[in-house]
N, C-alpha and C positions, 0 to 999 in steps of 0.2 A: 827584599820586598820593596824598598824605596826606589830602586832603579826601574822596576816595572811600573810602579805607581807614578813615577815622574813621566814616563812615556805615555801613560794613560791620561795624565793631567794636561799634556800638550794639546789635546783635542777637546777639552772641556769648553762648552759654550753656555752651560747652565749649572748652577749649584742649587740643590734643593736641601733644605734643612728641616729637621725636627726642631721643636722648641724646648720642651721640658727635658733637661738632661743634656742638651746641646747648647742652646742659646742661654739657658739658665742652668743653675746647679741642680735643678730638679725639685727644689723646695717650693711649696705653695703656701702663701700666707693669705689668710682671710681677714677682711676688714670688719667693721661693725655690723650693724643691723641691715645695711644696704647690700650685704652679701658680696661686696667687691672683692676681687682677687688681686693680690699684689705680687708682682714678679720683679726680680732684680736682673738687669741686663748689663753686660760688661761693655764699656765704651771701646775697648780694643777690638772686640768682636764687631761692634758697629762700624768702626773704621775699616775693618777687613771687608765687610759687606759693601760699604761705599766704594772701596777700591776695586772690588770685582765689577760692580755696576759701571764705574767710570772707565773701566777697561773693556767694556763691551760684553761682559759675562752676566747673563740674566741670573737673578736670584729669586727663588721661590720658597715658600714655607708650607709645610703640611704638619698639622698638629691635631691630635685627637680631642684636645680640650678646646674650649672657646673662652677667650679673654679679651676684654677691652684693652688691657695693658699690651697684649700682643699687637692688636690692631693699631694702637697709638704708636708703638715703637717701630713697627714696619712702615707706617706712614712717614715718620721722621726720617727713616733711612731710604725712602723712595722705593721700597719693595712693594710692587703692585700685585704680585701673585701670592695671595695669602689664603690658604684653605684651612679653616678652623672647623673643629667639630667633626673631623673626618677620621673615624676609627679604621676604615679600610684604606690604608695608605697606598696599597698597590693600585687600587682603582683611582685614587686621587692623583697619583703620579701619572698614570695612563692619560687622564684628562689633561694634565698640564702638558705632557709631551705632544698630544694631539693639537691642543690649542696653540702651542708655540712652534709646532712643526720642527721638533728637535728629536733626533734619534737617541734612544737610550744610551748608546755608546758615547754620546757627547755630554753626558750628565754625570756630575759628582753628587752623591747623596751622603749626608752625614746624619747618622742616627745613633742611639745609645742603648736601645732595649728591644725586647722581642717583637713589638709591633713594627719595628723598622727592618726586620729581616727580609720581607718580601721586596720592598723597594731597593734595599741594598743589593739584592740578587739580580735586579733588573738593569742596573746602570753600569756605565763604563768604569767608574771609579767609586768604589764603596769605601767610605771613611767613617771614623768614629772618634769621639774623645777617648782619652786613655783610661777613663773610669767607666767605660761601657761594660755591659754584662758580657760574660765569656762567649756566648754564642755569637754576639756581634763582633767582638774582638777577633774571633776565629774567622769570620767572613770578610773582614776588612782588608782592602788592598793597602790602605794607609791609615795609621793610627796617630792622632794628634799627640804632641808631647804634653798637652795640658788637659785637665778635666773639663767637662761641660760647664758653661757659664764662667769659665776662668781663662779664656783665650783660645779654646779649641778651634772656634770658627776663624779667628784671626790667623792662626797658624795654617789652617787649610787655605785661606785666601793667599797668604804669602807663598805657600807651597805651589799652588796653581799658577800664580803670577810669575814666580821664578821659573817654573817649567816652561812657561810661554814667553819668557824673556820680557816681561812687562812689569817687573817688580821695581818700580821707581819710588823713592821715598817721598816725593813731593805730593802732599795731600792735605786738605783742610783737616784740622783736628777736631772740629765740632761734631762729634758723633755720639 
């Protein structure tokens, strides 16, 4: 599986990520009376996203939930393609592909649960954290060695950059 996945990774121009269960461990914490939602993001995943962007690979987010925490974190990481509140992830991905003029074969998608099956089936490199549901694991071309929110995105970034011979260690660590 990894040999074929490495070949697919060589042509990736964009990485599209789910949030809950991919960039987070899937836990949702609610604040006080203001109904704020709290999410924990892994800084290693953040550095992986920054490294992709710095190496000319666009990063996008599609999530069914809407959260100020996601908007803030993506702004910090310079991710400008952020589609929140989008339950139809297939349609959201089609919109991104059209707007960015990128072929589906040039996209890697990382998802972890049933709503991610459609976009996973549309892209060149289907990926997931190692704690994804079975249906997603079965569809993935590449499975991260880490669970969601615990370095899965960083490992995907390293995998793609290594396949493209761009995996240099020099990078600011403020992520």
